[in-house]
C-alpha positions in Angstrom: 128.1 126.0 109.7 124.8 126.7 107.9 122.3 123.8 107.5 122.4 122.1 104.1 120.4 123.8 101.4 117.2 122.0 100.4 116.7 121.1 96.8 114.4 123.5 95.1 110.7 122.6 94.7 109.8 121.4 91.2 107.7 123.7 89.1 104.1 123.2 90.1 100.9 124.9 89.0 99.2 126.9 91.8 96.6 124.1 92.2 99.3 121.4 92.4 101.0 123.4 95.1 97.7 123.8 96.9 97.1 120.0 96.6 100.6 119.3 98.1 100.2 121.8 100.9 96.7 120.6 101.8 97.7 117.0 101.6 100.5 117.5 104.0 98.3 119.4 106.4 95.8 116.4 106.4 98.7 114.0 106.9 100.0 116.1 109.8 96.6 116.0 111.4 96.2 112.3 110.9 99.6 111.8 112.5 98.4 113.7 115.6 95.2 111.6 115.7 97.0 108.3 115.3 96.3 106.5 118.6 99.5 104.4 118.2 101.6 107.5 118.2 99.7 110.1 120.2 100.3 111.0 123.8 97.0 112.7 124.8 93.4 112.8 123.9 93.2 116.6 123.8 95.8 116.9 121.0 94.1 114.2 119.0 90.7 115.8 119.6 91.9 119.2 118.3 93.5 117.5 115.3 90.2 115.7 114.6 88.2 118.9 114.8 90.6 120.6 112.4 90.6 117.7 109.9 87.3 118.4 108.0 88.4 122.0 107.1 91.8 120.7 105.8 90.1 117.9 103.8 87.8 120.5 102.3 90.8 122.5 101.2 92.3 119.4 99.6 89.1 118.7 97.8 88.9 122.3 96.6 92.4 122.2 95.3 91.7 119.0 93.4 88.4 120.5 92.1 90.3 123.5 90.8 92.9 121.3 89.0 90.1 119.3 87.4 88.1 122.4 86.4 91.2 123.9 84.7 91.7 120.7 82.6 94.5 119.4 84.8 93.2 115.9 84.6 96.4 114.0 85.4 98.5 113.9 88.5 102.1 114.1 87.6 103.2 111.7 90.3 106.9 112.0 89.9 106.9 115.8 90.2 104.4 115.8 93.1 106.5 113.1 94.9 109.6 115.3 94.5 107.7 118.2 96.0 106.5 116.0 98.9 110.0 114.8 99.6 111.4 118.4 99.6 108.7 119.3 102.1 109.6 116.3 104.4 106.5 114.4 103.3 108.1 111.0 104.0 108.7 111.7 107.7 105.3 113.4 108.0 103.4 110.6 106.4 105.4 108.1 108.6 103.5 109.4 111.6 100.2 108.0 110.1 101.5 104.5 110.1 102.0 102.0 112.9 105.3 102.4 114.8 107.7 99.5 114.6 106.6 96.9 117.1 107.5 93.5 118.5 106.2 90.4 116.9 103.7 88.6 119.0 
């Protein structure tokens, strides 16, 4: 039985697509750095070393949008794209894991 087919990505400009991709790369790295979820310092260190380059890519994508006159973020469309790309699970690694009340 084949896996269920994912919904199609919404129509995005190239810069919007770059923003979504870069944002998710940053989120993935932050999830690897999160001391409440990580398992070793080497993995967190490697993610921290890669973070500035990914943040620069995100900045450049947002700069391109702004320079082309794309002054608004279409949040509903971008949120749909993030959901299709598993953004909720990926962003969840940045937060604190469920814990016990103290």
